[in-house]
C-alpha angles and dihedrals in degrees: 000000000000091000091051092053091048090049091050090048092051092048091049090050092049092050092051092044092049091049091050093047091046093051092045090047090052091050092048090049091050091049092050091048091050092049090053091048090051091051092049092051094044091243130137118278095201147349120230090342094309110122129203110279093018113159121242089251089055091050092049090049094048097037107031093173096063118125126207112242098174139340091288105023126079123173146178139181113260143160110250120178090351091303133106110253145160113243113207123193116202109210123185125171087000093299127111106236105163140028119204124192114195114184116226098213125075110273121240131180087253093056091042091052091047090052090045090054090049092051092046091051096046104033108019135266117334119213124255115278115272132182118243139151140220136174090300094052138253124353139167114231145173122199145191122207119191117170105308094338123096137183121197117191111190145173120203134177111234113183103309098338135074117230126204120205140172120203120194117191146144120239124218092239128052 
């Protein structure tokens, strides 16, 4: 009887371990596939060491200063393109799906154009600036869409200041 219980315990452990390894292997495979897709589309593979689809535990390990803003948003202060910025990681279902850079200084056309030149150089040609609006109001944005990846580079007037932001994400359709 004791041997049967030990055998059942070992089998149960092996089933759970195999399931964990299989799920982790699938996640690793998805991350590697996404990294290859990013390379092929001339898009970023990671930000500050945090790769697409990284788990929240991975982000916390790599970026120990992050602060939780909401259930799905985690941020930290960084230097991006030689400017102070807030880096926000959007995490849903324990996978990083979006990176948002919000510059701390007041945006000007000069800073916007400098960022635009940086994005053009590193990720390919951004579109012309177009006016649009969302739930927070009007904004002027350029974008680059490559496969399922997208970059939005926007300026928006908030109260008396102008905010500049870059949003990197992957769409569900390519």
